[in-house]
Steps between C-alpha positions, in 0.01 A plus 500: 500500500572411858354150444698453178818613671440254782451215251816600320696493824359158587591370156849636542534334839384167360745532212783577741407201712491278192841623391642454848388138508687439175830635634755216521623375837763701683840421350743313725759695692847468352462193279390141472592191704499282187822333392668538839556261789411669828635390839287561809632757745205562730159338544301700750793496739604144421834438330605199293693242700873491426573236239135483388453781247149599397464610139250589228565514126244659269512371142340648191158351441378502860696214658667545838741256663719508805589353833321539831821414681413132511279415203507593133205721407319547170193695402365788297480875535321788329618860475272790406682828544609508862261221595646154558310186589607138523300196391267339750739219589878474487617145444801378694711199573424315823822516698503557876762727653570650841219689671657843447547441128144370462364801690656738248371293209146498639513876559620554142211302354256699715657825379468397136128434549460851644710676236315758291776736394873545453771759455851466361740760635855466373576136591226452760161338441221576746179299514199682643152410620167647388536792742856573386679361804830321444485121508853409388815651354747327269840591357597439138742213474796491266469199272837510331762230560804700392734572788334258742628189676307207645532191719326178398216374721348236273536339158317252282691173523380379161240270650238776526592560863638825642760417765716707732877516457721284720530646848811715531555530124435851369418519130502852357425689181587859403367693200735755348391830349652388169307173473772291660421228751715374785452288807594199705344157451605350831833372370588696186494861394234565237503741207286576198257757365130578514234716338190626679215737424143545620510202735651264245849351526730269311850375572784428264730208562594500871861393546697413811844429635600132508541418867369173641361507853452180698318662789243567607344197339293585195644848444612426144162355408333803654718737298414321175128499583511871585664589167247283318212671681637841402492403135124437522416846641278712276340755733587665829335702774654701781295541817679683775821308564386193307569404139306219333566361153251279322505291184303574184242252635481700825675234708739622766864502386700677772438718806739750658523757776690820457868459583 
């Protein structure tokens, strides 16, 4: 009987072990990072450089995009419970920026390689290593346009080139809570309406006052090109203090900084 009891206990232990191995991964703390754009707050003591926001956006289906502060990033991710891993290689553009900006970007890419877990607590995303230590923390970023105002930094001039506005001419755009649009084109006041949802945007007819400005040279042409570029916008992204709008073909339409 003693031998049979021992065998029964061993069988029970094996069954328990088998069941334990089938238990799903630990659920994530608080929620999921998917569908949110996250702005870097801390990276092992490093902070993003002012004016060079670092972001990650997790899309359904396992695609992740963002900005390292200098270059656009794209890759894949996989979530299993509270476990998070990124694909072997993140692709990026090939721009060169200041040393401090590039240092943060390099550190971010290193952190993504080391990431094995995550936690979402309220509006904070924490990436962790295999031993549970914190690699990076991010804050959820509001993606809505309503109630925001922006200053133009670049626009598509219609010749597939993104150019900066004339020095000393501030072009602005403000998005009302009610779908109204207002701004300044460099010479005339602008008005109109817009609709936006889930990163997509469209503008109604953008009207303006009827002033004619002779100086600085080219300001009227710039205003017309800016309004034309707005009409081509189909999608938008907000990263830190930067707003980018792109066409349906993913060409750049207009760029802004928060006003």
